[in-house]
C-alpha positions as CSV (number, residue, x, y, z in Angstrom):
1,S,-27.4,26.2,22.8
2,T,-25.3,27.9,25.6
3,L,-22.3,26.9,27.2
4,S,-20.0,28.5,30.2
5,E,-16.7,29.8,28.8
6,A,-15.5,28.0,32.2
7,A,-16.3,24.7,30.7
8,P,-13.5,22.4,30.8
9,P,-12.2,20.5,27.6
10,N,-14.2,17.2,26.8
11,T,-17.6,18.9,28.0
12,V,-20.5,17.6,25.9
13,V,-22.4,20.3,24.1
14,A,-24.7,18.4,22.0
15,L,-25.7,14.8,21.5
16,F,-27.2,13.6,18.1
17,N,-27.9,10.7,15.9
18,V,-27.4,10.2,12.3
19,R,-29.0,7.5,10.4
20,D,-29.2,6.4,6.7
21,R,-31.8,3.9,5.8
22,D,-29.8,2.0,3.1
23,S,-28.0,-1.3,3.9
24,G,-24.8,-2.5,4.0
25,D,-21.8,0.2,3.0
26,N,-24.4,2.6,1.7
27,G,-25.9,2.6,5.4
28,R,-22.7,3.5,7.3
29,T,-22.1,6.7,8.3
30,T,-19.4,9.1,9.4
31,C,-19.5,12.6,10.9
32,E,-16.9,15.5,10.9
33,L,-16.8,19.2,11.7
34,T,-16.1,21.8,8.8
35,G,-13.5,24.4,9.7
36,E,-11.2,24.9,12.6
37,Q,-13.1,25.3,15.9
38,P,-12.5,24.2,19.4
39,F,-14.7,21.3,19.2
40,R,-14.7,17.7,17.9
41,I,-17.0,14.9,17.5
42,T,-17.0,11.7,19.6
43,L,-18.7,8.5,18.3
44,L,-20.7,7.3,21.2
45,A,-22.5,4.1,19.6
46,A,-23.3,3.1,16.1
47,D,-24.6,6.4,14.6
48,A,-24.9,8.2,18.2
49,Y,-22.5,11.1,18.4
50,A,-21.4,13.7,21.0
51,L,-20.2,17.4,20.0
52,V,-17.4,18.2,22.8
53,T,-15.1,21.0,23.6
54,S,-11.6,20.3,22.6
55,E,-10.0,23.1,24.3
56,T,-10.8,25.9,26.8
57,L,-12.9,28.6,25.6
58,D,-12.7,32.4,25.9
59,R,-15.8,34.7,25.6
60,E,-13.8,37.8,25.4
61,Q,-12.2,36.2,22.2
62,V,-15.3,34.7,20.6
63,E,-18.9,35.0,21.7
64,E,-20.6,32.3,19.8
65,Y,-19.6,29.6,17.3
66,N,-21.6,28.3,14.2
67,V,-20.4,24.7,14.2
68,T,-21.3,22.8,11.2
69,V,-21.6,18.9,11.3
70,R,-21.2,17.2,8.1
71,A,-22.6,13.7,7.9
72,R,-21.6,11.5,5.2
73,D,-22.6,7.8,4.0
74,E,-20.1,5.2,2.6
75,G,-22.2,4.6,-0.5
76,S,-21.0,5.2,-4.0
77,P,-21.6,8.0,-4.8
78,A,-21.5,9.3,-1.2
79,L,-24.2,11.4,-0.2
80,S,-24.0,13.9,2.6
81,A,-25.9,16.4,4.6
82,W,-24.9,19.0,7.1
83,K,-26.6,21.0,10.1
84,T,-25.2,24.2,11.7
85,L,-25.5,24.5,15.5
86,L,-25.1,27.9,17.3
87,V,-23.2,27.6,20.5
88,R,-23.1,30.6,22.4
89,L,-20.8,31.4,25.2
90,L,-22.0,32.5,28.8
91,D,-19.6,35.0,30.5
92,V,-17.9,34.2,33.8
93,N,-16.8,37.0,36.0
94,D,-13.3,37.4,35.5
95,N,-12.4,39.4,38.5
């Protein structure tokens, strides 16, 4: 996806769902980001999440981000999966 470097903190970048077909604790899921990046994950509803900006962005410093989201269930043993999202920043005229 593309995002303006002028986007304020808490701008929604992506919406996604995580679903585990198991029941009980084995079916509960959590999501996290791997590595340090200017994004965070917000829980919207059971299994619905948003990737949002956590700070202002500067395209002159970083043109794009590979944001890896890791989903994990609460089973024993815990199973997980991950997906990498490419976020490109659009330049805003700085004059």
